[in-house]
PyMOL Python script that loads the backbone (N, CA, C, O; Angstrom):
from pymol import cmd

cmd.read_pdbstr("""\
ATOM      1  N   MET A   1      -5.612 -18.666  -1.334  1.00  0.00           N
ATOM      2  CA  MET A   1      -6.606 -19.600  -0.835  1.00  0.00           C
ATOM      3  C   MET A   1      -5.906 -20.667   0.017  1.00  0.00           C
ATOM      4  O   MET A   1      -4.860 -21.196  -0.358  1.00  0.00           O
ATOM      5  N   ILE A   2      -6.503 -20.964   1.158  1.00  0.00           N
ATOM      6  CA  ILE A   2      -5.970 -21.981   2.062  1.00  0.00           C
ATOM      7  C   ILE A   2      -6.210 -23.363   1.464  1.00  0.00           C
ATOM      8  O   ILE A   2      -7.297 -23.650   0.963  1.00  0.00           O
ATOM      9  N   GLN A   3      -5.194 -24.212   1.518  1.00  0.00           N
ATOM     10  CA  GLN A   3      -5.313 -25.578   1.013  1.00  0.00           C
ATOM     11  C   GLN A   3      -4.876 -26.569   2.082  1.00  0.00           C
ATOM     12  O   GLN A   3      -4.040 -26.250   2.928  1.00  0.00           O
ATOM     13  N   HIS A   4      -5.436 -27.757   2.043  1.00  0.00           N
ATOM     14  CA  HIS A   4      -5.088 -28.870   2.935  1.00  0.00           C
ATOM     15  C   HIS A   4      -5.180 -28.466   4.407  1.00  0.00           C
ATOM     16  O   HIS A   4      -4.269 -28.736   5.190  1.00  0.00           O
ATOM     17  N   PHE A   5      -6.285 -27.818   4.775  1.00  0.00           N
ATOM     18  CA  PHE A   5      -6.490 -27.385   6.156  1.00  0.00           C
ATOM     19  C   PHE A   5      -6.753 -28.595   7.036  1.00  0.00           C
ATOM     20  O   PHE A   5      -7.605 -29.426   6.724  1.00  0.00           O
ATOM     21  N   GLN A   6      -6.019 -28.692   8.136  1.00  0.00           N
ATOM     22  CA  GLN A   6      -6.205 -29.769   9.112  1.00  0.00           C
ATOM     23  C   GLN A   6      -6.216 -29.156  10.504  1.00  0.00           C
ATOM     24  O   GLN A   6      -5.544 -28.156  10.757  1.00  0.00           O
ATOM     25  N   PHE A   7      -6.981 -29.760  11.404  1.00  0.00           N
ATOM     26  CA  PHE A   7      -6.982 -29.306  12.790  1.00  0.00           C
ATOM     27  C   PHE A   7      -7.178 -30.501  13.698  1.00  0.00           C
ATOM     28  O   PHE A   7      -7.669 -31.548  13.275  1.00  0.00           O
ATOM     29  N   ARG A   8      -6.787 -30.332  14.952  1.00  0.00           N
ATOM     30  CA  ARG A   8      -7.025 -31.361  15.968  1.00  0.00           C
ATOM     31  C   ARG A   8      -7.034 -30.687  17.334  1.00  0.00           C
ATOM     32  O   ARG A   8      -6.472 -29.609  17.524  1.00  0.00           O
ATOM     33  N   SER A   9      -7.678 -31.345  18.258  1.00  0.00           N
ATOM     34  CA  SER A   9      -7.789 -30.817  19.614  1.00  0.00           C
ATOM     35  C   SER A   9      -6.419 -30.771  20.281  1.00  0.00           C
ATOM     36  O   SER A   9      -5.581 -31.643  20.055  1.00  0.00           O
ATOM     37  N   MET A  10      -6.200 -29.766  21.089  1.00  0.00           N
ATOM     38  CA  MET A  10      -4.945 -29.663  21.844  1.00  0.00           C
ATOM     39  C   MET A  10      -4.927 -30.640  23.024  1.00  0.00           C
ATOM     40  O   MET A  10      -3.865 -30.967  23.553  1.00  0.00           O
ATOM     41  N   TYR A  11      -6.106 -31.096  23.425  1.00  0.00           N
ATOM     42  CA  TYR A  11      -6.232 -31.873  24.654  1.00  0.00           C
ATOM     43  C   TYR A  11      -6.813 -33.258  24.385  1.00  0.00           C
ATOM     44  O   TYR A  11      -7.548 -33.465  23.419  1.00  0.00           O
ATOM     45  N   GLU A  12      -6.469 -34.195  25.257  1.00  0.00           N
ATOM     46  CA  GLU A  12      -7.042 -35.542  25.157  1.00  0.00           C
ATOM     47  C   GLU A  12      -8.552 -35.491  25.313  1.00  0.00           C
ATOM     48  O   GLU A  12      -9.288 -36.153  24.581  1.00  0.00           O
ATOM     49  N   ASN A  13      -9.006 -34.691  26.282  1.00  0.00           N
ATOM     50  CA  ASN A  13     -10.437 -34.492  26.475  1.00  0.00           C
ATOM     51  C   ASN A  13     -10.899 -33.529  25.381  1.00  0.00           C
ATOM     52  O   ASN A  13     -10.754 -32.314  25.514  1.00  0.00           O
ATOM     53  N   LYS A  14     -11.443 -34.064  24.325  1.00  0.00           N
ATOM     54  CA  LYS A  14     -11.781 -33.273  23.140  1.00  0.00           C
ATOM     55  C   LYS A  14     -12.896 -32.265  23.386  1.00  0.00           C
ATOM     56  O   LYS A  14     -13.204 -31.461  22.505  1.00  0.00           O
ATOM     57  N   LYS A  15     -13.509 -32.294  24.573  1.00  0.00           N
ATOM     58  CA  LYS A  15     -14.544 -31.317  24.894  1.00  0.00           C
ATOM     59  C   LYS A  15     -13.950 -29.983  25.337  1.00  0.00           C
ATOM     60  O   LYS A  15     -14.645 -28.968  25.346  1.00  0.00           O
ATOM     61  N   LEU A  16     -12.671 -29.980  25.702  1.00  0.00           N
ATOM     62  CA  LEU A  16     -12.016 -28.736  26.082  1.00  0.00           C
ATOM     63  C   LEU A  16     -11.685 -27.937  24.825  1.00  0.00           C
ATOM     64  O   LEU A  16     -11.207 -28.505  23.843  1.00  0.00           O
ATOM     65  N   PRO A  17     -11.932 -26.628  24.842  1.00  0.00           N
ATOM     66  CA  PRO A  17     -11.646 -25.826  23.650  1.00  0.00           C
ATOM     67  C   PRO A  17     -10.157 -25.561  23.476  1.00  0.00           C
ATOM     68  O   PRO A  17      -9.423 -25.417  24.453  1.00  0.00           O
ATOM     69  N   GLY A  18      -9.731 -25.501  22.255  1.00  0.00           N
ATOM     70  CA  GLY A  18      -8.341 -25.248  21.894  1.00  0.00           C
ATOM     71  C   GLY A  18      -7.900 -26.256  20.847  1.00  0.00           C
ATOM     72  O   GLY A  18      -8.026 -27.464  21.051  1.00  0.00           O
ATOM     73  N   TRP A  19      -7.384 -25.767  19.725  1.00  0.00           N
ATOM     74  CA  TRP A  19      -7.026 -26.640  18.614  1.00  0.00           C
ATOM     75  C   TRP A  19      -5.711 -26.204  17.990  1.00  0.00           C
ATOM     76  O   TRP A  19      -5.347 -25.029  18.034  1.00  0.00           O
ATOM     77  N   THR A  20      -5.017 -27.149  17.419  1.00  0.00           N
ATOM     78  CA  THR A  20      -3.865 -26.833  16.586  1.00  0.00           C
ATOM     79  C   THR A  20      -4.311 -27.022  15.139  1.00  0.00           C
ATOM     80  O   THR A  20      -5.192 -27.832  14.853  1.00  0.00           O
ATOM     81  N   PHE A  21      -3.703 -26.278  14.245  1.00  0.00           N
ATOM     82  CA  PHE A  21      -4.088 -26.374  12.848  1.00  0.00           C
ATOM     83  C   PHE A  21      -2.859 -26.233  11.963  1.00  0.00           C
ATOM     84  O   PHE A  21      -1.814 -25.744  12.390  1.00  0.00           O
ATOM     85  N   SER A  22      -3.010 -26.670  10.734  1.00  0.00           N
ATOM     86  CA  SER A  22      -1.975 -26.474   9.722  1.00  0.00           C
ATOM     87  C   SER A  22      -2.650 -26.368   8.363  1.00  0.00           C
ATOM     88  O   SER A  22      -3.749 -26.884   8.156  1.00  0.00           O
ATOM     89  N   PHE A  23      -1.980 -25.695   7.448  1.00  0.00           N
ATOM     90  CA  PHE A  23      -2.502 -25.540   6.098  1.00  0.00           C
ATOM     91  C   PHE A  23      -1.378 -25.034   5.202  1.00  0.00           C
ATOM     92  O   PHE A  23      -0.301 -24.665   5.670  1.00  0.00           O
ATOM     93  N   TYR A  24      -1.654 -25.027   3.922  1.00  0.00           N
ATOM     94  CA  TYR A  24      -0.732 -24.471   2.926  1.00  0.00           C
ATOM     95  C   TYR A  24      -1.381 -23.241   2.311  1.00  0.00           C
ATOM     96  O   TYR A  24      -2.580 -23.224   2.034  1.00  0.00           O
ATOM     97  N   TYR A  25      -0.579 -22.228   2.107  1.00  0.00           N
ATOM     98  CA  TYR A  25      -1.031 -21.008   1.459  1.00  0.00           C
ATOM     99  C   TYR A  25       0.081 -20.549   0.531  1.00  0.00           C
ATOM    100  O   TYR A  25       1.181 -20.226   0.978  1.00  0.00           O
ATOM    101  N   LYS A  26      -0.211 -20.522  -0.749  1.00  0.00           N
ATOM    102  CA  LYS A  26       0.773 -20.166  -1.777  1.00  0.00           C
ATOM    103  C   LYS A  26       2.025 -21.034  -1.673  1.00  0.00           C
ATOM    104  O   LYS A  26       3.146 -20.552  -1.836  1.00  0.00           O
ATOM    105  N   GLY A  27       1.813 -22.322  -1.399  1.00  0.00           N
ATOM    106  CA  GLY A  27       2.900 -23.284  -1.359  1.00  0.00           C
ATOM    107  C   GLY A  27       3.721 -23.296  -0.080  1.00  0.00           C
ATOM    108  O   GLY A  27       4.698 -24.039   0.017  1.00  0.00           O
ATOM    109  N   ILE A  28       3.344 -22.488   0.900  1.00  0.00           N
ATOM    110  CA  ILE A  28       4.076 -22.435   2.174  1.00  0.00           C
ATOM    111  C   ILE A  28       3.196 -23.035   3.261  1.00  0.00           C
ATOM    112  O   ILE A  28       2.004 -22.740   3.347  1.00  0.00           O
ATOM    113  N   ARG A  29       3.807 -23.891   4.098  1.00  0.00           N
ATOM    114  CA  ARG A  29       3.057 -24.544   5.186  1.00  0.00           C
ATOM    115  C   ARG A  29       3.067 -23.626   6.408  1.00  0.00           C
ATOM    116  O   ARG A  29       4.106 -23.095   6.800  1.00  0.00           O
ATOM    117  N   TYR A  30       1.893 -23.456   6.994  1.00  0.00           N
ATOM    118  CA  TYR A  30       1.731 -22.655   8.205  1.00  0.00           C
ATOM    119  C   TYR A  30       1.106 -23.520   9.286  1.00  0.00           C
ATOM    120  O   TYR A  30       0.314 -24.419   9.002  1.00  0.00           O
ATOM    121  N   GLU A  31       1.472 -23.238  10.528  1.00  0.00           N
ATOM    122  CA  GLU A  31       0.924 -23.952  11.679  1.00  0.00           C
ATOM    123  C   GLU A  31       0.596 -22.941  12.760  1.00  0.00           C
ATOM    124  O   GLU A  31       1.191 -21.866  12.837  1.00  0.00           O
ATOM    125  N   GLY A  32      -0.375 -23.315  13.601  1.00  0.00           N
ATOM    126  CA  GLY A  32      -0.715 -22.429  14.698  1.00  0.00           C
ATOM    127  C   GLY A  32      -1.675 -23.080  15.666  1.00  0.00           C
ATOM    128  O   GLY A  32      -2.040 -24.249  15.538  1.00  0.00           O
ATOM    129  N   SER A  33      -2.069 -22.282  16.636  1.00  0.00           N
ATOM    130  CA  SER A  33      -3.046 -22.697  17.637  1.00  0.00           C
ATOM    131  C   SER A  33      -4.248 -21.769  17.542  1.00  0.00           C
ATOM    132  O   SER A  33      -4.110 -20.561  17.351  1.00  0.00           O
ATOM    133  N   TYR A  34      -5.414 -22.354  17.677  1.00  0.00           N
ATOM    134  CA  TYR A  34      -6.663 -21.596  17.664  1.00  0.00           C
ATOM    135  C   TYR A  34      -7.259 -21.723  19.055  1.00  0.00           C
ATOM    136  O   TYR A  34      -7.611 -22.821  19.484  1.00  0.00           O
ATOM    137  N   HIS A  35      -7.373 -20.608  19.758  1.00  0.00           N
ATOM    138  CA  HIS A  35      -7.846 -20.623  21.145  1.00  0.00           C
ATOM    139  C   HIS A  35      -9.347 -20.378  21.209  1.00  0.00           C
ATOM    140  O   HIS A  35      -9.953 -19.888  20.257  1.00  0.00           O
ATOM    141  N   LYS A  36      -9.937 -20.730  22.353  1.00  0.00           N
ATOM    142  CA  LYS A  36     -11.395 -20.676  22.505  1.00  0.00           C
ATOM    143  C   LYS A  36     -11.970 -19.282  22.287  1.00  0.00           C
ATOM    144  O   LYS A  36     -13.139 -19.152  21.922  1.00  0.00           O
ATOM    145  N   ASN A  37     -11.174 -18.239  22.504  1.00  0.00           N
ATOM    146  CA  ASN A  37     -11.669 -16.878  22.285  1.00  0.00           C
ATOM    147  C   ASN A  37     -11.452 -16.403  20.847  1.00  0.00           C
ATOM    148  O   ASN A  37     -11.720 -15.245  20.529  1.00  0.00           O
ATOM    149  N   GLY A  38     -10.967 -17.294  19.980  1.00  0.00           N
ATOM    150  CA  GLY A  38     -10.782 -16.961  18.574  1.00  0.00           C
ATOM    151  C   GLY A  38      -9.421 -16.399  18.215  1.00  0.00           C
ATOM    152  O   GLY A  38      -9.167 -16.080  17.054  1.00  0.00           O
ATOM    153  N   THR A  39      -8.540 -16.274  19.203  1.00  0.00           N
ATOM    154  CA  THR A  39      -7.207 -15.766  18.884  1.00  0.00           C
ATOM    155  C   THR A  39      -6.389 -16.865  18.217  1.00  0.00           C
ATOM    156  O   THR A  39      -6.550 -18.054  18.494  1.00  0.00           O
ATOM    157  N   ILE A  40      -5.513 -16.423  17.336  1.00  0.00           N
ATOM    158  CA  ILE A  40      -4.644 -17.334  16.601  1.00  0.00           C
ATOM    159  C   ILE A  40      -3.207 -17.049  16.996  1.00  0.00           C
ATOM    160  O   ILE A  40      -2.754 -15.905  16.975  1.00  0.00           O
ATOM    161  N   GLU A  41      -2.504 -18.102  17.355  1.00  0.00           N
ATOM    162  CA  GLU A  41      -1.089 -18.004  17.731  1.00  0.00           C
ATOM    163  C   GLU A  41      -0.306 -18.795  16.688  1.00  0.00           C
ATOM    164  O   GLU A  41      -0.490 -20.005  16.554  1.00  0.00           O
ATOM    165  N   TRP A  42       0.559 -18.118  15.957  1.00  0.00           N
ATOM    166  CA  TRP A  42       1.330 -18.771  14.897  1.00  0.00           C
ATOM    167  C   TRP A  42       2.526 -19.497  15.469  1.00  0.00           C
ATOM    168  O   TRP A  42       3.143 -19.039  16.431  1.00  0.00           O
ATOM    169  N   LYS A  43       2.851 -20.632  14.873  1.00  0.00           N
ATOM    170  CA  LYS A  43       4.049 -21.396  15.235  1.00  0.00           C
ATOM    171  C   LYS A  43       4.925 -21.435  13.992  1.00  0.00           C
ATOM    172  O   LYS A  43       4.465 -21.844  12.926  1.00  0.00           O
ATOM    173  N   GLY A  44       6.148 -21.026  14.108  1.00  0.00           N
ATOM    174  CA  GLY A  44       7.034 -21.026  12.944  1.00  0.00           C
ATOM    175  C   GLY A  44       6.723 -19.867  12.033  1.00  0.00           C
ATOM    176  O   GLY A  44       6.583 -18.728  12.480  1.00  0.00           O
ATOM    177  N   ALA A  45       6.614 -20.164  10.740  1.00  0.00           N
ATOM    178  CA  ALA A  45       6.381 -19.121   9.733  1.00  0.00           C
ATOM    179  C   ALA A  45       5.055 -18.412   9.977  1.00  0.00           C
ATOM    180  O   ALA A  45       4.059 -19.036  10.344  1.00  0.00           O
ATOM    181  N   GLN A  46       5.059 -17.123   9.770  1.00  0.00           N
ATOM    182  CA  GLN A  46       3.852 -16.317   9.911  1.00  0.00           C
ATOM    183  C   GLN A  46       3.487 -15.756   8.534  1.00  0.00           C
ATOM    184  O   GLN A  46       4.368 -15.351   7.775  1.00  0.00           O
ATOM    185  N   PRO A  47       2.192 -15.731   8.211  1.00  0.00           N
ATOM    186  CA  PRO A  47       1.789 -15.217   6.901  1.00  0.00           C
ATOM    187  C   PRO A  47       2.242 -13.767   6.714  1.00  0.00           C
ATOM    188  O   PRO A  47       2.446 -13.047   7.692  1.00  0.00           O
ATOM    189  N   PRO A  48       2.398 -13.343   5.463  1.00  0.00           N
ATOM    190  CA  PRO A  48       2.765 -11.944   5.206  1.00  0.00           C
ATOM    191  C   PRO A  48       1.750 -10.996   5.847  1.00  0.00           C
ATOM    192  O   PRO A  48       0.546 -11.249   5.789  1.00  0.00           O
ATOM    193  N   SER A  49       2.219  -9.929   6.445  1.00  0.00           N
ATOM    194  CA  SER A  49       1.342  -9.023   7.196  1.00  0.00           C
ATOM    195  C   SER A  49       0.199  -8.468   6.344  1.00  0.00           C
ATOM    196  O   SER A  49      -0.901  -8.252   6.852  1.00  0.00           O
ATOM    197  N   GLU A  50       0.453  -8.237   5.046  1.00  0.00           N
ATOM    198  CA  GLU A  50      -0.605  -7.682   4.198  1.00  0.00           C
ATOM    199  C   GLU A  50      -1.696  -8.707   3.876  1.00  0.00           C
ATOM    200  O   GLU A  50      -2.761  -8.327   3.389  1.00  0.00           O
ATOM    201  N   GLU A  51      -1.459  -9.980   4.133  1.00  0.00           N
ATOM    202  CA  GLU A  51      -2.451 -11.027   3.860  1.00  0.00           C
ATOM    203  C   GLU A  51      -2.944 -11.714   5.125  1.00  0.00           C
ATOM    204  O   GLU A  51      -3.841 -12.555   5.063  1.00  0.00           O
ATOM    205  N   GLU A  52      -2.372 -11.365   6.265  1.00  0.00           N
ATOM    206  CA  GLU A  52      -2.700 -12.067   7.509  1.00  0.00           C
ATOM    207  C   GLU A  52      -4.181 -11.934   7.886  1.00  0.00           C
ATOM    208  O   GLU A  52      -4.788 -12.912   8.322  1.00  0.00           O
ATOM    209  N   GLU A  53      -4.761 -10.765   7.730  1.00  0.00           N
ATOM    210  CA  GLU A  53      -6.167 -10.562   8.091  1.00  0.00           C
ATOM    211  C   GLU A  53      -7.085 -11.441   7.238  1.00  0.00           C
ATOM    212  O   GLU A  53      -8.045 -12.015   7.753  1.00  0.00           O
ATOM    213  N   ILE A  54      -6.802 -11.546   5.958  1.00  0.00           N
ATOM    214  CA  ILE A  54      -7.596 -12.377   5.047  1.00  0.00           C
ATOM    215  C   ILE A  54      -7.486 -13.848   5.457  1.00  0.00           C
ATOM    216  O   ILE A  54      -8.483 -14.570   5.483  1.00  0.00           O
ATOM    217  N   ILE A  55      -6.265 -14.281   5.775  1.00  0.00           N
ATOM    218  CA  ILE A  55      -6.031 -15.674   6.171  1.00  0.00           C
ATOM    219  C   ILE A  55      -6.723 -15.979   7.488  1.00  0.00           C
ATOM    220  O   ILE A  55      -7.342 -17.033   7.636  1.00  0.00           O
ATOM    221  N   GLN A  56      -6.623 -15.056   8.454  1.00  0.00           N
ATOM    222  CA  GLN A  56      -7.282 -15.277   9.739  1.00  0.00           C
ATOM    223  C   GLN A  56      -8.794 -15.398   9.570  1.00  0.00           C
ATOM    224  O   GLN A  56      -9.422 -16.227  10.229  1.00  0.00           O
ATOM    225  N   LYS A  57      -9.379 -14.594   8.709  1.00  0.00           N
ATOM    226  CA  LYS A  57     -10.820 -14.669   8.459  1.00  0.00           C
ATOM    227  C   LYS A  57     -11.188 -16.044   7.893  1.00  0.00           C
ATOM    228  O   LYS A  57     -12.198 -16.629   8.285  1.00  0.00           O
ATOM    229  N   GLN A  58     -10.372 -16.557   6.975  1.00  0.00           N
ATOM    230  CA  GLN A  58     -10.632 -17.876   6.407  1.00  0.00           C
ATOM    231  C   GLN A  58     -10.514 -18.965   7.469  1.00  0.00           C
ATOM    232  O   GLN A  58     -11.305 -19.908   7.479  1.00  0.00           O
ATOM    233  N   ILE A  59      -9.536 -18.844   8.358  1.00  0.00           N
ATOM    234  CA  ILE A  59      -9.367 -19.819   9.444  1.00  0.00           C
ATOM    235  C   ILE A  59     -10.585 -19.794  10.368  1.00  0.00           C
ATOM    236  O   ILE A  59     -11.095 -20.849  10.745  1.00  0.00           O
ATOM    237  N   HIS A  60     -11.055 -18.598  10.733  1.00  0.00           N
ATOM    238  CA  HIS A  60     -12.245 -18.483  11.589  1.00  0.00           C
ATOM    239  C   HIS A  60     -13.440 -19.172  10.932  1.00  0.00           C
ATOM    240  O   HIS A  60     -14.179 -19.897  11.599  1.00  0.00           O
ATOM    241  N   GLU A  61     -13.635 -18.955   9.641  1.00  0.00           N
ATOM    242  CA  GLU A  61     -14.752 -19.575   8.939  1.00  0.00           C
ATOM    243  C   GLU A  61     -14.622 -21.094   8.919  1.00  0.00           C
ATOM    244  O   GLU A  61     -15.608 -21.803   9.124  1.00  0.00           O
ATOM    245  N   LEU A  62     -13.413 -21.598   8.673  1.00  0.00           N
ATOM    246  CA  LEU A  62     -13.201 -23.048   8.662  1.00  0.00           C
ATOM    247  C   LEU A  62     -13.434 -23.657  10.043  1.00  0.00           C
ATOM    248  O   LEU A  62     -14.036 -24.725  10.160  1.00  0.00           O
ATOM    249  N   MET A  63     -12.960 -22.982  11.085  1.00  0.00           N
ATOM    250  CA  MET A  63     -13.146 -23.505  12.438  1.00  0.00           C
ATOM    251  C   MET A  63     -14.627 -23.477  12.816  1.00  0.00           C
ATOM    252  O   MET A  63     -15.120 -24.423  13.430  1.00  0.00           O
ATOM    253  N   LEU A  64     -15.332 -22.427  12.467  1.00  0.00           N
ATOM    254  CA  LEU A  64     -16.770 -22.389  12.747  1.00  0.00           C
ATOM    255  C   LEU A  64     -17.492 -23.536  12.050  1.00  0.00           C
ATOM    256  O   LEU A  64     -18.375 -24.168  12.630  1.00  0.00           O
ATOM    257  N   PHE A  65     -17.120 -23.792  10.831  1.00  0.00           N
ATOM    258  CA  PHE A  65     -17.760 -24.863  10.064  1.00  0.00           C
ATOM    259  C   PHE A  65     -17.452 -26.240  10.644  1.00  0.00           C
ATOM    260  O   PHE A  65     -18.352 -27.065  10.797  1.00  0.00           O
ATOM    261  N   HIS A  66     -16.186 -26.489  10.966  1.00  0.00           N
ATOM    262  CA  HIS A  66     -15.763 -27.839  11.380  1.00  0.00           C
ATOM    263  C   HIS A  66     -15.982 -28.114  12.867  1.00  0.00           C
ATOM    264  O   HIS A  66     -16.329 -29.236  13.235  1.00  0.00           O
ATOM    265  N   VAL A  67     -15.791 -27.136  13.710  1.00  0.00           N
ATOM    266  CA  VAL A  67     -15.839 -27.370  15.150  1.00  0.00           C
ATOM    267  C   VAL A  67     -17.213 -27.042  15.740  1.00  0.00           C
ATOM    268  O   VAL A  67     -17.726 -27.782  16.580  1.00  0.00           O
ATOM    269  N   TYR A  68     -17.790 -25.951  15.306  1.00  0.00           N
ATOM    270  CA  TYR A  68     -19.032 -25.476  15.926  1.00  0.00           C
ATOM    271  C   TYR A  68     -20.261 -25.751  15.069  1.00  0.00           C
ATOM    272  O   TYR A  68     -21.284 -25.086  15.229  1.00  0.00           O
ATOM    273  N   GLU A  69     -20.176 -26.729  14.154  1.00  0.00           N
ATOM    274  CA  GLU A  69     -21.286 -27.016  13.246  1.00  0.00           C
ATOM    275  C   GLU A  69     -22.521 -27.423  13.944  1.00  0.00           C
ATOM    276  O   GLU A  69     -23.534 -27.693  13.299  1.00  0.00           O
TER     277      GLU A  69
END
""", "prot")
cmd.dss("prot")
cmd.show_as("cartoon", "prot")
cmd.util.cbc("prot")
cmd.orient("prot")
C-alpha cells in the first residue's frame, strides 16, 4: 500500500499538465514524474517489476482523485 503520497506541479503555471510525486511503499521512498498522458517516469529507485503494475494503478487513482476531481 502506498503511504505518504505527495505531488506538485512541474511548472510555475499550475494549469500546465505534468506533476512530480513521491511516496513510500514497504518502507522504501519512490519518486517520479506523472505526465499528462498518464505515463510514469521513475526517478531513482524503481518498484519491483512484479509489483510495478499494481503501484502504477494506485498512482493513477490518486492522481485522478487529487488533480482531476
